[in-house]
N, C-alpha and C positions, 0 to 999 in steps of 0.2 A: 504493499499499499504506500503510495507516494506521500512523502513528508509535506505537510501543510505550512506554508510560510506564516510566521505570526503577523498579525495585523499590527500597524504601527499605533501607538499609543497616542492619547489626545495630546500630550506633551510633544511628541514627535511630529504630530500632524501640525501643531501650532507652530513648531520651529520651521518646518518646511514651507507652511504659508508665509511667514514672515521672510523666508530667504527668498520665495518666489516674489513677493511684493518688493523687497530690495533690489533683485535683479531686473525687474520690469522697470522700476523707477530710475535706477542707473542707466540702464540701457536707453531709456527715452531721453533722459537729460543729456548723457554723452553724445548721442546721435544728433540732437539739436543744437547743443552748445560746444562740444568738444570737451574732453577730459579736463583740460587746463582751466576753463572758465566755469566748471560746476564745483560747488562745495560739498562737503559731507552733509552739512545741515540741510541744503536743498534736497538731497537725496533722502534723509531722513524725513523730512516733511512730507515729500510726495509718497514715500513709503507708509507714511502715517505711523511712525514709530520714533523713540527717542534716539538721540545720537549715541547715548550709552549703549544702546540695544544693537544700533548699527554697529557698533565697534565690537561687538561679540562675534559678528559674522565677518567682518573685513575691518582690519586696522588702519589701512590707508586707502587713498583713492586709487592707488596701483592695484591693490588687491581686488578693489570693486571692479576695475576695468578687466582684470583677469577673469573674475567671475562672469562678467557679461560676454567677453570675447570668446572665452572657451567654449561657451555653449554655441556661439556662431561658428567658431572653427570646427568643431566637432560635427556639426550639421553639414558644413561645406565637405568635410573629408568623406562623410558617409555618402553624399551624392557623387563625389569624384570616384570613389570605389566602385560604386554601383555602374557608373558609366564606363569605368576601365574594364569590367568584366566583359563587356560586349564588343569590345575593340580588339582586333586580332594584332594590329601593328604596335610594336612594343613603344616606340616613340611616342605615337598618338595616345595609347593606354596611360603612360606616365603623365602626359600633359593634361589628359582628362582628369587625373587626381590632383595635379597641382593647380590647374587653372580656377577651380571654385574657391580655393584658398587665397589666391591672389585676389580674386574679386571681393571675397569678404573682407580681405585686409585693406582694401581700398575704398570701402563705403565711406569711411570718414578718415581721411589721411592721417591728421594729427593722431587719432585714437590708434590707428593701426601701427604707426610707428612707436607711440607709446608702449603698446602691447608688446611689440618685439623687444623693447628695451628691458621691460618688466620680465619677460621671459629669460632673457641673458643675465641680468643683473640682480634680479629679485632674490629673496630669501628662499633658499632651496628647501627650508623646513616648513614654508607655509603652504597649507593644503591646496590653494588656488595656483600657486607656482608649480607645485608637484603636478597637479592635474594638466597644466599647460604642457609641462615636459612629457607627460604621458601620451598627450595627443600627438606631439611631435614623433615620438616613438612609433605610434601606430601609423602616422604617415609613412615614415620610413619603412615599416614592415610593409605596408600596402605597395609601396614602389618597388621593394625587393622582391615581392611575389610576382610581379610584373617581369622584373628583370631575369628571374629564374625560370620563366616559361620555356618549356621545351629544352631545358637544359643549356640555354644560352650562356648562363654564368652559373658557377657553383654558388651555394647557399651563402657561403662565406663572402665571395667576391660580390654577389648581389646585394648583400647587407653593407658592405663597404661602399658600393657605387651608389646605393640609396642614400646613405649618409652625406656624400658629396653632393647628390642632387638636391637634397633637402638645403644643404647649405647654400647652394646656388640660389634657390629660390628665396630663402630668407634675405640673402644679401641683396637680390634684385628688388625686393620689396622694401627693404631698410633704406637702400640708395635712392630711392625715387620719392624724394621730398616735395616735389613740385606737385600740387594738387592738379595741375593740368595734364600731367602724365597719365596717359590713358592705359588702361588694364591690359589692351591688346598689345601696346608696345612693350610692357613688361613681360608679359606671356611669350612675346615673340623672343625677346632677349633672352628669356630662360630657356625657351626651346632650342635656340641656336647652340647655346653652351651644352645643353644636354645631349644634343645631336653629336657635337664634337666628342663627348665623353663617350658616349656609347660607340662610337667608331674607333676608339682608341685600342691598340692592340693589347 
């Protein structure tokens, strides 16, 4: 007989509801004004909680941005993986994984760049930061799975190449500070570099 998952307690449900309100409030305010022009007090007010309660869920605006962006990034990765499964060409399949992530990162350029900075320089013991790094690892696993198709690369080489490809994407996003830079241009630049990497002996 299968085990029955325990139902969340009222306290757990309340915590999740507050977290959902915080995420929604921060997401709306960051999207409208940019992370630099939003205060934690504004987020707390919009979420209808006290600032003390807010800080129980995230101690800084950087952590709040990670909370919001991690959800967007995870959804972008999910879409990219699904698309890649239907594409036989390896380069096209890799780019199918990467493009939604680039698009997600460029919805609000300042937020995207701050998110990348938080991922690199944030506190690795903080749960939101750890979650962001886990999503990066999942991205690399998805890329490696494509590269290992049909024995094109060994599992070890595919993992190494996926790590390099991930770095190419993140540097491409971080280096495009101009809001006028088009997603298509960034994706094309990443594609050109990945193509050369895949052609390397």
